[in-house]
One Martini backbone bead per residue (centre of mass of N, CA, C, O) as a GRO file, in nm:
protein
  288
    1UNK     BB    1   0.096   0.036   0.022
    2UNK     BB    2   0.082   0.349  -0.001
    3UNK     BB    3   0.140   0.627   0.177
    4UNK     BB    4  -0.120   0.777   0.098
    5UNK     BB    5  -0.318   0.543   0.153
    6UNK     BB    6  -0.241   0.510   0.451
    7UNK     BB    7  -0.338   0.788   0.539
    8UNK     BB    8  -0.632   0.752   0.451
    9UNK     BB    9  -0.692   0.511   0.624
   10UNK     BB   10  -0.643   0.647   0.897
   11UNK     BB   11  -0.852   0.869   0.858
   12UNK     BB   12  -1.096   0.680   0.831
   13UNK     BB   13  -1.056   0.518   1.101
   14UNK     BB   14  -1.080   0.821   1.257
   15UNK     BB   15  -1.352   0.898   1.215
   16UNK     BB   16  -1.622   1.133   1.349
   17UNK     BB   17  -1.916   1.067   1.209
   18UNK     BB   18  -1.938   0.799   1.424
   19UNK     BB   19  -1.946   0.839   1.753
   20UNK     BB   20  -2.122   0.571   1.858
   21UNK     BB   21  -2.006   0.320   1.709
   22UNK     BB   22  -1.727   0.203   1.801
   23UNK     BB   23  -1.799   0.149   2.101
   24UNK     BB   24  -2.032  -0.047   2.057
   25UNK     BB   25  -1.892  -0.249   1.872
   26UNK     BB   26  -1.662  -0.319   2.065
   27UNK     BB   27  -1.831  -0.428   2.295
   28UNK     BB   28  -1.974  -0.649   2.136
   29UNK     BB   29  -1.725  -0.798   2.033
   30UNK     BB   30  -1.613  -0.879   2.312
   31UNK     BB   31  -1.866  -1.028   2.412
   32UNK     BB   32  -1.900  -1.240   2.178
   33UNK     BB   33  -1.618  -1.386   2.232
   34UNK     BB   34  -1.775  -1.482   2.474
   35UNK     BB   35  -1.935  -1.772   2.584
   36UNK     BB   36  -2.085  -1.623   2.845
   37UNK     BB   37  -2.257  -1.451   2.677
   38UNK     BB   38  -2.557  -1.285   2.673
   39UNK     BB   39  -2.827  -1.144   2.530
   40UNK     BB   40  -2.891  -0.952   2.765
   41UNK     BB   41  -2.615  -0.805   2.774
   42UNK     BB   42  -2.617  -0.694   2.484
   43UNK     BB   43  -2.894  -0.557   2.494
   44UNK     BB   44  -2.812  -0.352   2.714
   45UNK     BB   45  -2.604  -0.194   2.553
   46UNK     BB   46  -2.794  -0.099   2.325
   47UNK     BB   47  -3.029   0.014   2.520
   48UNK     BB   48  -2.863   0.256   2.643
   49UNK     BB   49  -2.943   0.356   2.351
   50UNK     BB   50  -3.246   0.455   2.261
   51UNK     BB   51  -3.216   0.542   1.969
   52UNK     BB   52  -3.065   0.298   1.865
   53UNK     BB   53  -3.270   0.077   1.954
   54UNK     BB   54  -3.503   0.188   1.785
   55UNK     BB   55  -3.367   0.144   1.507
   56UNK     BB   56  -3.321  -0.157   1.530
   57UNK     BB   57  -3.620  -0.233   1.573
   58UNK     BB   58  -3.722  -0.117   1.309
   59UNK     BB   59  -3.572  -0.311   1.124
   60UNK     BB   60  -3.676  -0.579   1.241
   61UNK     BB   61  -3.997  -0.482   1.202
   62UNK     BB   62  -3.971  -0.487   0.919
   63UNK     BB   63  -3.976  -0.624   0.603
   64UNK     BB   64  -3.683  -0.724   0.616
   65UNK     BB   65  -3.770  -0.975   0.844
   66UNK     BB   66  -4.085  -1.036   0.906
   67UNK     BB   67  -4.154  -0.867   1.206
   68UNK     BB   68  -4.430  -0.712   1.243
   69UNK     BB   69  -4.439  -0.594   1.568
   70UNK     BB   70  -4.292  -0.854   1.737
   71UNK     BB   71  -4.041  -0.686   1.841
   72UNK     BB   72  -3.978  -0.534   2.166
   73UNK     BB   73  -3.664  -0.618   2.192
   74UNK     BB   74  -3.330  -0.669   2.155
   75UNK     BB   75  -3.304  -0.948   2.284
   76UNK     BB   76  -3.508  -1.087   2.102
   77UNK     BB   77  -3.349  -1.028   1.842
   78UNK     BB   78  -3.096  -1.190   1.922
   79UNK     BB   79  -3.227  -1.469   1.946
   80UNK     BB   80  -3.336  -1.478   1.647
   81UNK     BB   81  -3.064  -1.351   1.477
   82UNK     BB   82  -2.814  -1.279   1.628
   83UNK     BB   83  -2.523  -1.115   1.684
   84UNK     BB   84  -2.421  -1.037   1.395
   85UNK     BB   85  -2.679  -0.904   1.296
   86UNK     BB   86  -2.712  -0.686   1.517
   87UNK     BB   87  -2.436  -0.565   1.476
   88UNK     BB   88  -2.496  -0.476   1.183
   89UNK     BB   89  -2.743  -0.295   1.259
   90UNK     BB   90  -2.591  -0.090   1.423
   91UNK     BB   91  -2.423   0.006   1.187
   92UNK     BB   92  -2.654   0.076   0.991
   93UNK     BB   93  -2.798   0.303   1.146
   94UNK     BB   94  -2.561   0.504   1.136
   95UNK     BB   95  -2.510   0.513   0.832
   96UNK     BB   96  -2.814   0.589   0.747
   97UNK     BB   97  -2.835   0.852   0.891
   98UNK     BB   98  -2.634   0.991   0.706
   99UNK     BB   99  -2.772   0.948   0.441
  100UNK     BB  100  -3.030   1.109   0.514
  101UNK     BB  101  -2.891   1.380   0.613
  102UNK     BB  102  -2.715   1.389   0.316
  103UNK     BB  103  -2.908   1.295   0.067
  104UNK     BB  104  -2.885   0.947   0.040
  105UNK     BB  105  -3.156   0.794  -0.031
  106UNK     BB  106  -3.093   0.619  -0.286
  107UNK     BB  107  -2.873   0.448  -0.146
  108UNK     BB  108  -3.055   0.335   0.072
  109UNK     BB  109  -3.249   0.193  -0.118
  110UNK     BB  110  -3.045   0.012  -0.251
  111UNK     BB  111  -2.951  -0.131   0.008
  112UNK     BB  112  -3.226  -0.244   0.097
  113UNK     BB  113  -3.281  -0.400  -0.164
  114UNK     BB  114  -3.034  -0.588  -0.134
  115UNK     BB  115  -3.111  -0.716   0.133
  116UNK     BB  116  -3.380  -0.844   0.043
  117UNK     BB  117  -3.262  -1.003  -0.197
  118UNK     BB  118  -3.047  -1.168  -0.047
  119UNK     BB  119  -3.250  -1.309   0.134
  120UNK     BB  120  -3.405  -1.450  -0.094
  121UNK     BB  121  -3.167  -1.611  -0.202
  122UNK     BB  122  -3.088  -1.761   0.059
  123UNK     BB  123  -3.361  -1.908   0.098
  124UNK     BB  124  -3.377  -2.055  -0.181
  125UNK     BB  125  -3.070  -2.188  -0.113
  126UNK     BB  126  -3.042  -2.273   0.190
  127UNK     BB  127  -2.896  -2.066   0.363
  128UNK     BB  128  -2.733  -2.016   0.625
  129UNK     BB  129  -2.803  -1.736   0.769
  130UNK     BB  130  -2.972  -1.511   0.591
  131UNK     BB  131  -2.941  -1.251   0.766
  132UNK     BB  132  -2.640  -1.205   0.710
  133UNK     BB  133  -2.670  -1.153   0.410
  134UNK     BB  134  -2.848  -0.904   0.439
  135UNK     BB  135  -2.649  -0.728   0.600
  136UNK     BB  136  -2.419  -0.728   0.398
  137UNK     BB  137  -2.590  -0.590   0.175
  138UNK     BB  138  -2.664  -0.337   0.338
  139UNK     BB  139  -2.330  -0.264   0.368
  140UNK     BB  140  -2.171  -0.268   0.086
  141UNK     BB  141  -2.178   0.080   0.042
  142UNK     BB  142  -2.047   0.246   0.291
  143UNK     BB  143  -1.790   0.361   0.151
  144UNK     BB  144  -1.939   0.592  -0.004
  145UNK     BB  145  -2.005   0.763   0.242
  146UNK     BB  146  -1.716   0.819   0.336
  147UNK     BB  147  -1.611   0.954   0.080
  148UNK     BB  148  -1.816   1.189   0.074
  149UNK     BB  149  -1.739   1.304   0.362
  150UNK     BB  150  -1.404   1.293   0.358
  151UNK     BB  151  -1.397   1.343   0.011
  152UNK     BB  152  -1.556   1.574  -0.157
  153UNK     BB  153  -1.375   1.644  -0.399
  154UNK     BB  154  -1.332   1.354  -0.507
  155UNK     BB  155  -1.631   1.287  -0.527
  156UNK     BB  156  -1.691   1.495  -0.748
  157UNK     BB  157  -1.502   1.369  -0.957
  158UNK     BB  158  -1.640   1.096  -0.973
  159UNK     BB  159  -1.922   1.194  -1.063
  160UNK     BB  160  -1.824   1.335  -1.319
  161UNK     BB  161  -1.699   1.083  -1.456
  162UNK     BB  162  -1.955   0.916  -1.469
  163UNK     BB  163  -2.112   1.114  -1.652
  164UNK     BB  164  -1.899   1.175  -1.891
  165UNK     BB  165  -1.798   0.847  -1.931
  166UNK     BB  166  -1.986   0.617  -1.855
  167UNK     BB  167  -1.904   0.492  -1.572
  168UNK     BB  168  -1.829   0.344  -1.302
  169UNK     BB  169  -1.770   0.409  -0.978
  170UNK     BB  170  -1.547   0.204  -0.938
  171UNK     BB  171  -1.370   0.311  -1.172
  172UNK     BB  172  -1.352   0.608  -1.081
  173UNK     BB  173  -1.219   0.555  -0.809
  174UNK     BB  174  -0.961   0.432  -0.919
  175UNK     BB  175  -0.871   0.685  -1.083
  176UNK     BB  176  -0.881   0.899  -0.841
  177UNK     BB  177  -0.774   0.710  -0.574
  178UNK     BB  178  -0.670   0.397  -0.599
  179UNK     BB  179  -0.955   0.324  -0.476
  180UNK     BB  180  -1.243   0.191  -0.304
  181UNK     BB  181  -1.532   0.136  -0.132
  182UNK     BB  182  -1.450  -0.155  -0.067
  183UNK     BB  183  -1.188  -0.084   0.081
  184UNK     BB  184  -1.312   0.091   0.298
  185UNK     BB  185  -1.493  -0.130   0.411
  186UNK     BB  186  -1.260  -0.318   0.490
  187UNK     BB  187  -1.117  -0.136   0.694
  188UNK     BB  188  -1.367  -0.112   0.888
  189UNK     BB  189  -1.412  -0.408   0.943
  190UNK     BB  190  -1.140  -0.446   1.080
  191UNK     BB  191  -1.166  -0.230   1.301
  192UNK     BB  192  -1.464  -0.358   1.398
  193UNK     BB  193  -1.463  -0.671   1.392
  194UNK     BB  194  -1.598  -0.814   1.165
  195UNK     BB  195  -1.720  -1.072   1.031
  196UNK     BB  196  -1.664  -1.255   0.744
  197UNK     BB  197  -1.970  -1.272   0.658
  198UNK     BB  198  -1.951  -0.951   0.618
  199UNK     BB  199  -1.668  -0.860   0.497
  200UNK     BB  200  -1.657  -1.008   0.227
  201UNK     BB  201  -1.903  -0.879   0.077
  202UNK     BB  202  -1.800  -0.588   0.110
  203UNK     BB  203  -1.517  -0.627  -0.032
  204UNK     BB  204  -1.632  -0.846  -0.291
  205UNK     BB  205  -1.895  -0.756  -0.464
  206UNK     BB  206  -1.715  -0.708  -0.740
  207UNK     BB  207  -1.514  -0.975  -0.647
  208UNK     BB  208  -1.616  -1.279  -0.560
  209UNK     BB  209  -1.363  -1.465  -0.639
  210UNK     BB  210  -1.186  -1.345  -0.378
  211UNK     BB  211  -1.335  -1.492  -0.172
  212UNK     BB  212  -1.246  -1.698   0.118
  213UNK     BB  213  -1.471  -1.719   0.366
  214UNK     BB  214  -1.753  -1.603   0.190
  215UNK     BB  215  -1.837  -1.683  -0.117
  216UNK     BB  216  -2.146  -1.727  -0.117
  217UNK     BB  217  -2.235  -1.461   0.015
  218UNK     BB  218  -2.092  -1.283  -0.196
  219UNK     BB  219  -2.253  -1.381  -0.442
  220UNK     BB  220  -2.526  -1.282  -0.333
  221UNK     BB  221  -2.456  -0.982  -0.313
  222UNK     BB  222  -2.380  -0.948  -0.608
  223UNK     BB  223  -2.656  -1.030  -0.727
  224UNK     BB  224  -2.833  -0.823  -0.578
  225UNK     BB  225  -2.706  -0.571  -0.701
  226UNK     BB  226  -2.783  -0.636  -0.996
  227UNK     BB  227  -3.091  -0.666  -0.965
  228UNK     BB  228  -3.145  -0.381  -0.845
  229UNK     BB  229  -3.030  -0.226  -1.079
  230UNK     BB  230  -3.218  -0.346  -1.297
  231UNK     BB  231  -3.479  -0.238  -1.146
  232UNK     BB  232  -3.425   0.067  -1.025
  233UNK     BB  233  -3.369   0.069  -0.713
  234UNK     BB  234  -3.254   0.333  -0.667
  235UNK     BB  235  -2.900   0.465  -0.615
  236UNK     BB  236  -2.537   0.392  -0.650
  237UNK     BB  237  -2.404   0.621  -0.883
  238UNK     BB  238  -2.499   0.441  -1.132
  239UNK     BB  239  -2.657   0.298  -1.444
  240UNK     BB  240  -2.510   0.038  -1.440
  241UNK     BB  241  -2.508  -0.314  -1.537
  242UNK     BB  242  -2.348  -0.565  -1.444
  243UNK     BB  243  -2.174  -0.844  -1.491
  244UNK     BB  244  -2.181  -1.145  -1.389
  245UNK     BB  245  -1.997  -1.353  -1.222
  246UNK     BB  246  -1.923  -1.661  -1.326
  247UNK     BB  247  -1.832  -1.806  -1.064
  248UNK     BB  248  -2.068  -1.714  -0.890
  249UNK     BB  249  -2.297  -1.833  -1.055
  250UNK     BB  250  -2.198  -2.132  -1.050
  251UNK     BB  251  -2.198  -2.161  -0.733
  252UNK     BB  252  -2.521  -2.128  -0.700
  253UNK     BB  253  -2.706  -2.292  -0.892
  254UNK     BB  254  -2.921  -2.135  -1.074
  255UNK     BB  255  -3.218  -2.166  -1.194
  256UNK     BB  256  -3.459  -2.031  -1.385
  257UNK     BB  257  -3.681  -2.085  -1.174
  258UNK     BB  258  -3.542  -1.958  -0.927
  259UNK     BB  259  -3.494  -1.679  -1.048
  260UNK     BB  260  -3.793  -1.613  -1.083
  261UNK     BB  261  -3.858  -1.630  -0.779
  262UNK     BB  262  -3.661  -1.416  -0.681
  263UNK     BB  263  -3.778  -1.179  -0.845
  264UNK     BB  264  -4.059  -1.198  -0.721
  265UNK     BB  265  -3.970  -1.148  -0.427
  266UNK     BB  266  -3.835  -0.878  -0.475
  267UNK     BB  267  -4.078  -0.718  -0.586
  268UNK     BB  268  -4.254  -0.757  -0.335
  269UNK     BB  269  -4.062  -0.628  -0.128
  270UNK     BB  270  -4.034  -0.346  -0.261
  271UNK     BB  271  -4.343  -0.278  -0.247
  272UNK     BB  272  -4.337  -0.307   0.092
  273UNK     BB  273  -4.188  -0.062   0.143
  274UNK     BB  274  -4.149   0.183   0.376
  275UNK     BB  275  -4.118   0.522   0.326
  276UNK     BB  276  -4.039   0.606   0.626
  277UNK     BB  277  -3.740   0.488   0.604
  278UNK     BB  278  -3.661   0.771   0.424
  279UNK     BB  279  -3.690   0.941   0.699
  280UNK     BB  280  -3.556   1.154   0.890
  281UNK     BB  281  -3.638   1.109   1.237
  282UNK     BB  282  -3.832   0.836   1.207
  283UNK     BB  283  -3.881   0.707   1.511
  284UNK     BB  284  -3.922   0.447   1.726
  285UNK     BB  285  -3.999   0.340   2.035
  286UNK     BB  286  -3.913   0.136   2.264
  287UNK     BB  287  -4.007  -0.116   2.444
  288UNK     BB  288  -4.008  -0.234   2.780
   0.00000   0.00000   0.00000
């Protein structure tokens, strides 16, 4: 890694735009590593921040997971979904707060669409822990948020290049920065000690054949990104629909019939998304 890229990485790892996130994530990470940690203990840490726990509950109770109004507290969510999923949702709520407050609603829509689609793919293919695949897809583009906030001048150059040259944001990032949003996501996954089932899809969703620890989940996130782009739900920064990675497609072994079912489930899920999820500051309070 070049000296300049190393400096940028340190700057990003020390970013102050997510003030409540690193502490909470670090506490949860340390607790989850202990076999004696209970769901009640982790739930208590998240619930100590009422606004944060309200947002986590809102995601759990949305169409995203299919528990409309049924999960009344974070501990219940932990028991149903597992530590890694709720840990990812804690990260998601902070990242998407920034998206909404900074006018990145279309990126938020794209990300949520990918999450729901990845979940549909995982369930159709009988993937263990489909909720983890959903969360990984939900977070796959959060490096774009960081680049826009921390490097506004370079971000403007990237957007201009995408428009004028009709290239992908991924390609424009490489030309302007010599790294991409996927690399930024990888750096922060490492810093926040996210599990490989989340970090691999975030790091390699554009290059799923490079995933070593979670190749199948990464292929699912990759496919969900392409399907949601093709559907035109939200906007991830460019209007191009990438060609699916051949190795990823072959690894999933999706028949035309299953693909048709996945697309049907995706379309139904996207139609049922509550528009209030795209309005900043519209949180529900957690029940006691």
